[in-house]
C-alpha positions as CSV (number, residue, x, y, z in Angstrom):
1,X,-1.2,-89.5,-136.8
2,X,-3.6,-87.0,-134.6
3,X,-1.7,-84.5,-132.8
4,X,-2.9,-83.1,-129.3
5,X,-3.4,-79.0,-129.0
6,X,-0.5,-78.9,-126.8
7,X,2.8,-80.8,-127.3
8,X,5.5,-81.7,-124.6
9,X,8.9,-82.3,-126.6
10,X,11.4,-83.5,-125.2
11,X,15.3,-84.4,-126.3
12,X,16.6,-87.8,-126.5
13,X,20.2,-88.3,-127.1
14,X,19.7,-92.1,-127.0
15,X,17.6,-95.1,-127.2
16,X,17.5,-94.8,-123.4
17,X,16.4,-91.6,-123.0
18,X,13.5,-92.3,-125.8
19,X,12.5,-94.8,-123.3
20,X,12.3,-92.4,-120.5
21,X,11.2,-89.1,-122.1
22,X,8.2,-91.2,-123.4
23,X,7.3,-93.1,-120.1
24,X,7.5,-89.4,-118.0
25,X,5.1,-88.0,-120.3
26,X,6.2,-86.6,-123.3
27,X,4.1,-86.4,-126.3
28,X,7.2,-86.4,-129.0
29,X,10.7,-86.6,-128.8
30,X,13.5,-85.0,-131.1
31,X,16.8,-87.3,-131.8
32,X,19.5,-87.3,-134.6
33,X,22.7,-89.0,-135.9
34,X,25.6,-86.7,-135.3
35,X,26.9,-85.9,-138.4
36,X,23.9,-84.0,-139.4
37,X,22.7,-83.0,-135.9
38,X,23.9,-79.7,-133.5
39,X,24.9,-82.3,-131.2
40,X,27.9,-83.8,-133.0
41,X,29.5,-85.3,-129.8
42,X,26.2,-86.8,-128.6
43,X,26.8,-90.4,-130.3
44,X,23.7,-92.3,-128.9
45,X,22.6,-93.3,-132.4
46,X,24.0,-94.6,-135.7
47,X,22.0,-95.4,-138.5
48,X,20.5,-99.0,-137.6
49,X,19.5,-97.3,-133.9
50,X,18.0,-94.4,-135.3
51,X,15.6,-96.6,-137.2
52,X,15.0,-98.7,-134.2
53,X,13.8,-95.7,-132.3
54,X,11.3,-94.2,-135.1
55,X,9.8,-97.9,-135.6
56,X,9.7,-97.9,-131.1
57,X,8.0,-94.3,-130.5
58,X,5.3,-94.6,-133.5
59,X,4.4,-98.0,-131.9
60,X,3.6,-96.0,-128.9
61,X,1.2,-93.8,-130.8
62,X,3.9,-91.0,-130.1
63,X,5.9,-89.0,-132.6
64,X,9.6,-88.3,-133.0
65,X,11.7,-85.3,-135.4
66,X,14.8,-85.8,-136.4
67,X,17.6,-83.0,-136.3
68,X,19.3,-82.5,-139.8
69,X,19.9,-78.8,-138.6
70,X,23.7,-78.2,-139.6
71,X,24.8,-75.5,-141.7
72,X,26.1,-77.7,-144.5
73,X,28.8,-77.1,-146.9
74,X,29.0,-78.4,-150.3
75,X,30.6,-81.3,-148.8
76,X,28.0,-82.4,-146.5
77,X,25.4,-82.5,-149.2
78,X,26.6,-86.0,-150.9
79,X,26.3,-87.6,-147.3
80,X,23.3,-86.5,-146.7
81,X,21.8,-87.8,-149.9
82,X,23.0,-90.8,-149.1
83,X,21.9,-91.0,-145.1
84,X,18.2,-90.3,-145.9
85,X,17.8,-93.2,-148.3
86,X,17.9,-95.2,-145.1
87,X,14.5,-93.3,-144.0
88,X,12.4,-94.9,-146.8
89,X,10.6,-97.5,-144.9
90,X,11.1,-95.6,-141.6
91,X,9.9,-91.8,-142.1
92,X,9.9,-89.8,-138.9
93,X,6.9,-87.5,-138.3
94,X,9.3,-84.1,-139.7
95,X,12.5,-83.4,-140.0
96,X,14.3,-80.6,-138.1
97,X,15.9,-78.2,-140.7
98,X,17.7,-75.0,-140.3
99,X,19.7,-74.4,-144.0
100,X,17.5,-74.1,-147.0
101,X,19.8,-76.4,-148.7
102,X,19.7,-79.5,-146.6
103,X,15.7,-78.6,-146.8
104,X,16.0,-78.8,-150.5
105,X,18.0,-82.3,-150.3
106,X,15.3,-83.6,-148.1
107,X,12.2,-82.5,-150.3
108,X,13.8,-84.2,-153.5
109,X,14.0,-87.4,-151.1
110,X,10.6,-87.4,-149.6
111,X,8.6,-84.5,-151.1
112,X,5.6,-85.0,-148.3
113,X,7.7,-85.5,-145.3
114,X,6.9,-82.3,-142.7
115,X,9.7,-79.9,-142.0
116,X,10.1,-78.2,-139.0
117,X,12.1,-74.9,-139.0
118,X,15.1,-74.9,-136.4
119,X,15.5,-72.5,-133.5
120,X,19.2,-71.9,-135.7
121,X,17.1,-70.2,-138.4
122,X,16.7,-67.0,-136.3
123,X,12.9,-66.5,-137.3
124,X,11.7,-63.4,-135.4
125,X,9.2,-61.6,-137.2
126,X,6.0,-62.8,-139.1
127,X,7.1,-62.1,-142.5
128,X,9.7,-64.7,-142.2
129,X,7.0,-67.1,-140.8
130,X,4.9,-66.5,-143.9
131,X,7.9,-66.9,-146.0
132,X,8.4,-70.2,-144.5
133,X,4.8,-71.2,-144.6
134,X,4.7,-70.3,-148.6
135,X,8.1,-72.7,-148.8
136,X,6.0,-75.6,-147.3
137,X,7.5,-75.3,-143.8
138,X,4.5,-76.6,-141.2
139,X,6.3,-75.8,-137.8
140,X,8.6,-73.1,-137.0
141,X,10.7,-73.4,-133.8
142,X,11.0,-69.6,-133.1
143,X,14.1,-68.0,-131.8
144,X,14.6,-67.5,-128.0
145,X,15.2,-63.9,-128.1
146,X,11.5,-63.7,-129.1
147,X,9.5,-61.8,-126.6
148,X,5.9,-62.9,-125.3
149,X,4.3,-60.0,-127.2
150,X,6.4,-60.8,-130.1
151,X,5.3,-64.3,-130.5
152,X,1.7,-63.1,-129.8
153,X,2.0,-60.8,-133.0
154,X,3.3,-63.9,-134.7
155,X,0.6,-66.1,-134.4
156,X,-2.0,-63.1,-135.0
157,X,-0.7,-62.7,-138.5
158,X,0.2,-66.4,-139.2
159,X,-2.5,-68.2,-137.4
160,X,-2.2,-71.5,-139.4
161,X,1.5,-72.2,-138.8
162,X,2.4,-74.4,-136.0
163,X,4.8,-72.6,-133.2
164,X,7.3,-74.3,-131.3
165,X,9.1,-72.8,-128.2
166,X,11.9,-73.6,-126.0
167,X,10.8,-73.6,-122.3
168,X,13.6,-75.2,-120.8
169,X,17.4,-75.7,-120.6
170,X,20.6,-74.2,-121.6
171,X,21.0,-70.7,-123.2
172,X,23.4,-69.9,-125.5
173,X,25.3,-66.5,-125.0
174,X,25.1,-65.5,-128.4
175,X,22.0,-65.0,-130.9
176,X,20.4,-68.4,-131.1
177,X,23.7,-70.4,-131.4
178,X,25.5,-67.8,-134.0
179,X,28.5,-68.4,-132.2
180,X,32.4,-68.5,-133.4
181,X,34.3,-69.1,-130.1
182,X,34.5,-72.7,-130.4
183,X,35.5,-72.3,-134.1
184,X,38.0,-69.8,-133.6
185,X,39.7,-71.1,-129.8
186,X,39.7,-75.0,-130.6
187,X,38.7,-75.5,-134.1
188,X,35.3,-77.0,-133.6
189,X,32.3,-75.4,-135.2
190,X,29.1,-74.8,-133.0
191,X,26.9,-74.4,-136.4
192,X,28.6,-78.2,-137.3
193,X,27.3,-79.6,-134.2
194,X,30.2,-79.4,-132.4
195,X,30.5,-76.7,-129.5
196,X,33.1,-76.8,-126.9
197,X,30.6,-74.8,-124.8
198,X,33.8,-72.1,-124.5
199,X,31.2,-69.7,-122.7
200,X,31.1,-72.2,-119.7
201,X,34.6,-71.8,-119.5
202,X,36.8,-69.9,-116.5
203,X,37.9,-66.9,-117.8
204,X,40.5,-64.2,-115.7
205,X,41.7,-60.6,-117.2
206,X,45.0,-59.8,-117.7
207,X,47.0,-56.8,-119.2
208,X,49.0,-58.1,-122.4
209,X,52.4,-56.3,-120.9
210,X,51.8,-58.0,-117.5
211,X,51.1,-61.6,-117.9
212,X,50.5,-63.4,-114.8
213,X,49.0,-60.6,-113.5
214,X,45.3,-61.0,-113.4
215,X,42.9,-58.6,-112.8
216,X,39.6,-59.7,-110.4
217,X,36.5,-59.4,-112.0
218,X,34.0,-61.1,-109.7
219,X,36.4,-63.9,-109.9
220,X,36.8,-67.3,-108.0
221,X,40.1,-69.0,-107.7
222,X,39.5,-70.5,-111.3
223,X,38.6,-67.2,-113.1
224,X,35.1,-65.7,-113.8
225,X,32.0,-67.1,-115.8
226,X,31.1,-63.9,-117.7
227,X,30.3,-65.6,-120.4
228,X,28.4,-68.1,-118.9
229,X,24.6,-67.9,-119.5
230,X,21.8,-69.2,-116.9
231,X,19.4,-71.6,-118.0
232,X,16.0,-70.7,-119.3
233,X,12.8,-72.3,-117.0
234,X,9.4,-71.0,-118.2
235,X,7.4,-73.5,-115.9
236,X,5.7,-70.5,-114.7
237,X,4.1,-69.1,-117.5
238,X,3.2,-72.0,-120.0
239,X,-0.6,-70.8,-120.0
240,X,0.8,-67.3,-121.3
241,X,2.5,-69.1,-123.8
242,X,-0.4,-71.2,-125.1
243,X,-2.7,-67.8,-124.9
244,X,0.3,-66.4,-127.4
245,X,-0.1,-69.6,-129.5
246,X,2.2,-71.8,-128.8
247,X,1.3,-75.4,-129.3
248,X,4.8,-77.5,-128.7
249,X,6.8,-76.9,-125.6
250,X,10.5,-78.1,-125.8
251,X,12.9,-79.1,-123.4
252,X,16.4,-79.1,-124.4
253,X,19.2,-81.4,-123.2
254,X,19.9,-84.2,-125.5
255,X,23.5,-84.8,-123.5
256,X,21.7,-84.6,-119.9
257,X,21.6,-87.7,-117.7
258,X,18.3,-89.8,-117.7
259,X,18.0,-88.5,-114.3
260,X,17.6,-85.1,-115.2
261,X,15.5,-86.0,-118.1
262,X,12.9,-87.9,-116.3
263,X,12.8,-84.8,-113.5
264,X,11.9,-82.1,-116.5
265,X,9.8,-83.9,-118.6
266,X,7.6,-85.0,-115.8
267,X,7.5,-81.6,-114.2
268,X,6.4,-80.1,-117.2
269,X,3.8,-82.7,-118.0
270,X,2.6,-81.9,-114.7
271,X,2.1,-78.2,-115.4
272,X,0.7,-78.2,-118.5
273,X,-2.1,-80.8,-117.4
274,X,-3.2,-78.3,-114.7
275,X,-6.4,-77.1,-115.3
276,X,-6.8,-73.5,-115.8
277,X,-9.7,-73.4,-113.2
278,X,-7.4,-75.4,-110.4
279,X,-7.6,-73.6,-107.2
280,X,-4.3,-75.1,-106.0
281,X,-2.5,-74.3,-109.4
282,X,-0.3,-71.6,-108.0
283,X,0.9,-74.0,-105.1
284,X,1.3,-76.8,-107.7
285,X,3.9,-74.6,-109.9
286,X,5.6,-73.6,-107.0
287,X,6.3,-77.3,-106.3
288,X,7.2,-78.2,-109.5
289,X,9.6,-75.1,-109.7
290,X,11.1,-76.5,-106.7
291,X,11.6,-80.0,-108.0
292,X,13.4,-78.1,-111.2
293,X,15.7,-76.1,-108.7
294,X,17.0,-79.7,-107.5
295,X,18.4,-80.7,-110.6
296,X,21.4,-79.7,-112.3
297,X,21.5,-75.8,-114.1
298,X,23.3,-72.9,-113.9
299,X,20.9,-70.7,-112.1
300,X,17.4,-69.9,-113.8
301,X,16.1,-67.4,-115.7
302,X,13.0,-66.3,-118.1
303,X,14.9,-65.3,-121.1
304,X,13.4,-62.7,-123.4
305,X,10.0,-63.3,-122.8
306,X,9.4,-60.3,-121.2
307,X,11.7,-58.4,-123.3
308,X,14.5,-57.2,-120.8
309,X,15.0,-60.2,-118.5
310,X,13.6,-60.0,-115.0
311,X,17.0,-61.2,-113.7
312,X,20.4,-61.2,-115.0
313,X,21.1,-63.3,-117.8
314,X,24.3,-64.4,-116.9
315,X,26.1,-66.4,-114.4
316,X,29.7,-65.1,-113.7
317,X,30.1,-67.0,-110.5
318,X,30.3,-70.5,-111.4
319,X,29.4,-72.8,-114.5
320,X,26.8,-74.3,-112.8
321,X,25.0,-75.6,-109.8
322,X,25.2,-79.3,-109.0
323,X,22.1,-81.4,-108.7
324,X,20.6,-81.8,-105.2
325,X,20.3,-85.7,-105.4
326,X,22.7,-88.4,-107.1
327,X,21.0,-90.8,-109.4
328,X,22.1,-94.5,-108.2
329,X,19.2,-96.5,-109.9
330,X,16.7,-97.4,-112.2
331,X,13.7,-99.7,-111.6
332,X,14.1,-102.6,-113.9
333,X,11.1,-105.0,-112.4
334,X,9.3,-105.8,-109.1
335,X,8.8,-109.5,-107.6
336,X,5.9,-109.1,-105.9
337,X,6.0,-112.6,-103.9
338,X,9.2,-111.6,-102.7
339,X,8.6,-108.0,-102.3
340,X,11.9,-107.4,-104.0
341,X,12.9,-104.6,-106.6
342,X,15.6,-105.3,-109.2
343,X,17.3,-101.9,-110.6
344,X,20.2,-101.2,-112.6
345,X,23.0,-99.4,-110.3
346,X,24.3,-96.5,-111.8
347,X,26.1,-95.2,-108.5
348,X,27.1,-96.5,-105.0
349,X,24.3,-97.6,-102.8
350,X,24.4,-98.8,-99.2
351,X,22.1,-100.6,-96.9
352,X,20.2,-98.1,-94.9
353,X,20.7,-95.5,-97.6
354,X,17.6,-93.0,-97.6
355,X,16.5,-92.6,-101.6
356,X,13.8,-90.5,-103.3
357,X,12.0,-92.7,-105.9
358,X,11.2,-90.7,-109.1
359,X,8.1,-91.9,-110.7
360,X,6.8,-91.7,-114.2
361,X,3.4,-91.2,-112.4
362,X,2.3,-90.0,-109.4
363,X,3.9,-88.9,-106.5
364,X,7.6,-89.4,-105.7
365,X,8.1,-90.9,-102.3
366,X,11.2,-91.5,-100.0
367,X,12.1,-94.5,-98.5
368,X,15.4,-96.7,-96.9
369,X,16.9,-99.6,-98.3
370,X,16.5,-102.6,-96.0
371,X,18.6,-105.4,-97.9
372,X,20.6,-105.2,-101.0
373,X,20.6,-108.5,-103.0
374,X,23.1,-110.5,-105.5
375,X,20.6,-110.5,-108.7
376,X,21.9,-114.1,-109.7
377,X,22.6,-116.0,-106.1
378,X,20.1,-113.7,-103.9
379,X,23.6,-113.6,-101.7
380,X,22.9,-110.4,-99.1
381,X,25.3,-107.9,-99.8
382,X,26.2,-104.6,-98.0
383,X,26.4,-102.1,-100.9
384,X,26.4,-102.1,-104.5
385,X,28.4,-100.3,-107.1
386,X,27.7,-99.0,-110.9
387,X,29.1,-99.9,-114.1
388,X,29.2,-103.0,-116.7
389,X,25.1,-103.3,-116.0
390,X,25.1,-104.1,-112.4
391,X,22.3,-105.0,-111.3
392,X,21.0,-106.0,-108.1
393,X,17.6,-106.7,-106.1
394,X,17.0,-104.4,-103.2
395,X,14.3,-104.2,-100.4
396,X,12.3,-101.0,-99.7
397,X,9.0,-100.8,-97.9
398,X,6.7,-99.5,-100.8
399,X,6.0,-101.1,-104.6
400,X,8.0,-98.2,-107.1
401,X,6.4,-98.1,-110.7
402,X,8.9,-99.9,-113.3
403,X,11.3,-97.4,-114.7
404,X,11.8,-95.3,-111.6
405,X,14.7,-93.3,-111.1
406,X,16.4,-94.0,-107.7
407,X,17.9,-90.6,-106.3
408,X,20.3,-90.0,-103.0
409,X,20.6,-86.5,-101.7
410,X,24.2,-85.7,-101.8
């Protein structure tokens, strides 16, 4: 399958998120089944649905990469061998792997399948990239801890290797996820995909002989979030990353909502597609950054891209910032004769609510709901509530694109 020069790679925690990621502009998605992925608690796929997802993505002429990036123990290998058999007639475009033993098992099953080296492998220098190239890896997902100059240096030394880099999403307070807090405190290993995100918890200091006497360390009533890393946001520096040799731009967030995914993917799609000589480029990027600030985040950082952080990397004051908008629905269809929009309801909405319509393509817009109708009886309703796949018709003054996300300001 022919690859574009630059790829926008989006997370897909379930089948619905695959549909939205592709509709809002992703060139490729990454997904995985819980047993072998570093998202053990994201149970959006089983063996049947992951095969359906592969077929769906390929029919769309897009790419899908499967994560098998746990650090495997002996007991995982037989299960992995058995699991791999299901892909015989449904091969993904690549497997994302961190463990060389897992690589060997995949190679024995599918010698010609592409292997992408996971960021968990901590690739931070060109000699390591050379080694993985000799070993047959076709792409390296570089460690987040690399600077722009280091990325450029790797590309100059190994120009044939595809390089992928995270440009948006959660950062780990440990080195590329090599963290033992979760295993130590609650018995859940982050390196087996079961991180409890203990670094996001509130903490308070106490002297061991004075239990209950808390020492203030920039704390609120719930403690201080002293390990809580800000989120990565590099939307302003995509050209620099292109020039340094990055060809795949990756968004983190398999556990995030469809609304979050739609906005993040659309923002980076628009940013990647801006022409280098566009006179309004800075203004467009500022607008994109504003849109990204309005989705849930922990404050933004450029991480290690410029060596030392341009801003503090941790956010000790709070665990996260809430989204500006509440996800209230998604557009299923449009009845042109009655000018009614059929939607799936996610949160309560009422007649006269002002909503934002986040569209897959083109400009978003605001409008008011002038009427709500039952989807079966067409009985007029004053409000509608989410849950159990609730669907209704709403009347607004403009036609939205199918799969648009409906949001209401909180």
